[in-house]
C-alpha positions as CSV (number, residue, x, y, z in Angstrom):
1,M,-47.3,74.2,11.9
2,S,-44.7,76.6,13.2
3,E,-41.1,76.5,11.9
4,P,-39.5,73.3,13.0
5,H,-36.6,72.8,15.3
6,V,-33.5,71.5,13.5
7,I,-30.8,69.0,14.4
8,H,-27.7,69.6,12.3
9,V,-25.0,66.9,12.0
10,C,-21.7,67.4,10.3
11,T,-21.3,64.4,7.9
12,T,-17.7,65.0,7.0
13,C,-16.3,65.1,10.5
14,N,-13.6,62.8,11.6
15,R,-12.6,62.4,15.2
16,S,-9.2,63.8,16.2
17,G,-6.4,61.4,15.6
18,T,-8.5,59.1,13.5
19,V,-8.8,58.3,9.8
20,A,-11.9,57.2,8.0
21,E,-12.9,53.6,8.5
22,R,-11.6,51.1,5.9
23,D,-14.8,51.5,3.9
24,G,-14.2,55.3,3.8
25,T,-16.9,56.1,6.3
26,R,-16.2,59.1,8.5
27,A,-17.3,59.4,12.1
28,G,-19.7,62.2,11.3
29,S,-21.4,60.1,8.6
30,R,-21.8,57.2,11.1
31,L,-23.3,59.6,13.6
32,F,-25.8,60.9,11.0
33,D,-26.7,57.5,9.7
34,D,-27.3,56.1,13.2
35,L,-29.3,59.2,14.2
36,S,-31.3,59.0,11.0
37,G,-32.4,55.4,11.9
38,R,-33.5,56.5,15.4
39,F,-35.1,59.6,14.1
40,A,-37.3,57.7,11.6
41,S,-39.3,56.1,14.5
42,W,-39.0,58.9,17.0
43,A,-42.3,60.4,18.2
44,G,-40.9,63.9,18.0
45,R,-39.9,63.7,14.4
46,D,-42.8,65.9,13.3
47,Q,-41.4,68.8,15.3
48,F,-37.9,68.6,14.0
49,E,-35.9,68.4,10.8
50,L,-32.7,66.3,10.7
51,R,-30.1,67.9,8.4
52,G,-26.8,66.5,7.3
53,V,-24.3,69.3,6.7
54,A,-21.2,68.9,4.6
55,C,-19.0,70.9,7.0
56,M,-19.7,72.8,10.2
57,S,-16.1,74.1,10.5
58,A,-15.3,72.6,13.8
59,C,-12.8,70.2,12.5
60,N,-10.5,70.4,15.5
61,R,-13.5,69.3,17.7
62,A,-15.2,66.7,15.5
63,C,-17.8,65.1,15.6
64,T,-20.2,68.0,15.7
65,M,-23.9,68.5,16.1
66,A,-26.1,71.5,16.6
67,F,-29.7,72.2,17.8
68,S,-31.4,75.4,16.4
69,A,-34.9,76.9,16.3
70,P,-36.5,80.3,15.7
71,G,-36.3,82.4,18.9
72,K,-34.0,80.0,20.7
73,P,-30.2,80.0,21.0
74,T,-28.3,77.6,18.8
75,Y,-26.2,75.0,20.7
76,L,-23.1,73.6,18.9
77,F,-21.5,70.5,20.4
78,G,-18.2,68.9,19.4
79,D,-16.0,66.0,20.5
80,L,-18.9,63.7,20.3
81,D,-18.5,59.9,20.2
82,P,-20.9,58.9,17.4
83,L,-22.8,56.0,18.9
84,P,-23.4,57.5,22.4
85,A,-24.2,60.8,20.8
86,A,-26.8,59.3,18.5
87,A,-28.4,57.5,21.4
88,D,-28.7,60.7,23.5
89,A,-29.4,63.2,20.7
90,L,-33.1,62.7,20.6
91,D,-33.4,63.1,24.4
92,C,-31.5,66.3,24.1
93,A,-33.6,67.4,21.2
94,A,-36.8,66.8,23.3
95,L,-35.4,68.9,26.1
96,Y,-34.6,71.7,23.6
97,L,-38.1,71.5,22.2
98,T,-39.9,71.7,25.6
99,T,-37.8,74.6,27.1
100,P,-39.6,77.8,26.0
101,D,-36.3,79.8,25.9
102,G,-34.2,76.9,24.5
103,T,-31.9,76.7,27.5
104,L,-30.1,73.4,27.8
105,A,-28.5,73.5,31.3
106,R,-25.5,71.2,31.6
107,G,-26.9,69.3,34.5
108,V,-30.1,68.3,32.7
109,R,-28.6,67.4,29.3
110,P,-28.1,63.7,28.4
111,E,-24.6,62.4,29.2
112,A,-23.2,62.6,25.7
113,F,-24.0,66.4,25.7
114,R,-22.8,67.4,29.1
115,R,-19.3,68.1,27.7
116,G,-18.1,69.3,24.4
117,I,-20.2,72.4,24.1
118,L,-18.5,74.7,21.5
119,A,-21.0,77.5,21.4
120,R,-24.3,78.8,22.6
121,I,-25.2,81.3,19.9
122,P,-27.9,83.8,20.9
123,A,-31.2,83.7,19.2
124,L,-31.9,86.1,16.4
125,L,-34.4,88.8,17.3
126,L,-36.7,89.4,14.4
127,L,-37.9,92.9,14.1
128,P,-41.3,93.7,12.7
129,V,-41.3,94.9,9.1
130,E,-42.8,98.3,8.7
131,G,-45.0,98.7,5.7
């Protein structure tokens, strides 16, 4: 199998102007937990890894999630509402997987990912090793 695509979710994010729930759960953790449940039964899970990240340093634009893969740009999204984002994340991941160059045009992204884009980081170009 080729290197997998990855969905990164900040588990420590808290949405602007909010505090953790009474039980101490942060919005990023809720997003990751809900997405994990959906991911477990998703047909595309063999092509992806789902990774919780302790901090993605986008605290002013929490909740954050990113999609990355070898040879494709990394997309970083913020200002996500946890439940709609979890519901749309796997559709967005499927789009990312099926586009050869990794382009996620705004008009084709699921609703929760049409706004809040923080970065489109160019893909790393791997140079052949001489030897």
